[in-house]
C-alpha positions, -999 to 999 in steps of 0.1 A, spaced: 502 704 -264 540 699 -257 555 714 -226 594 726 -230 614 739 -203 626 777 -207 645 800 -191 648 840 -195 682 847 -187 698 882 -180 731 883 -191 760 909 -180 746 918 -149 741 901 -114 711 922 -109 678 911 -121 659 929 -148 693 949 -155 708 931 -181 706 920 -215 674 893 -220 676 861 -237 649 835 -238 664 798 -239 642 770 -247 659 742 -231 645 715 -253 644 727 -290 646 689 -306 617 683 -328 610 717 -333 607 731 -370 621 760 -377 592 778 -387 577 768 -348 611 782 -336 609 815 -354 568 815 -342 583 811 -304 609 837 -309 582 865 -327 561 858 -291 588 859 -268 593 895 -288 631 896 -274 664 908 -293 671 868 -293 656 833 -286 677 804 -285 666 768 -287 691 740 -274 688 711 -293 714 675 -293 746 686 -314 752 669 -346 790 674 -342 805 650 -319 824 673 -304 798 694 -294 779 693 -258 748 708 -276 734 728 -307 723 764 -305 699 779 -329 692 817 -324 664 834 -337 657 875 -340 618 881 -341 627 884 -376 651 859 -385 677 835 -376 713 842 -370 745 821 -368 758 835 -338 757 861 -312 775 871 -282 749 873 -257 726 846 -266 758 823 -264 768 834 -230 731 834 -217 721 801 -231 756 783 -217 745 798 -182 707 783 -187 720 747 -198 745 746 -170 715 757 -146 695 731 -159 719 702 -153 737 697 -185 771 682 -179 802 692 -201 817 667 -218 851 683 -207 853 697 -171 853 733 -172 845 739 -209 813 740 -229 815 731 -268 787 748 -288 777 743 -319 761 770 -341 758 783 -375 796 793 -373 806 764 -362 818 751 -330 824 778 -300 845 772 -271 831 785 -237 851 782 -205 830 777 -174 
């Protein structure tokens, strides 16, 4: 069994267990869509995200977002929580002060 770095992030709060949680798998590379969906069902949170290598050269990372039942092209709190997690995990943006996330809706620019 392969282990993968994982964080659960409380979004929209500085107080533990008071925010909107998102599960973030920090290395989703090589996982099939069905495997990602199974992990999302297992976490049983409103959203679980998978950070992958970007396909677009302008992106810092690609994010896939799943509910327990389906994949979403974009969602706000998973985007914010995942950005926090990738920075905490050591990702360095290509452009200082700005992260670019690739997702189902295209590129999303986030100010750090």
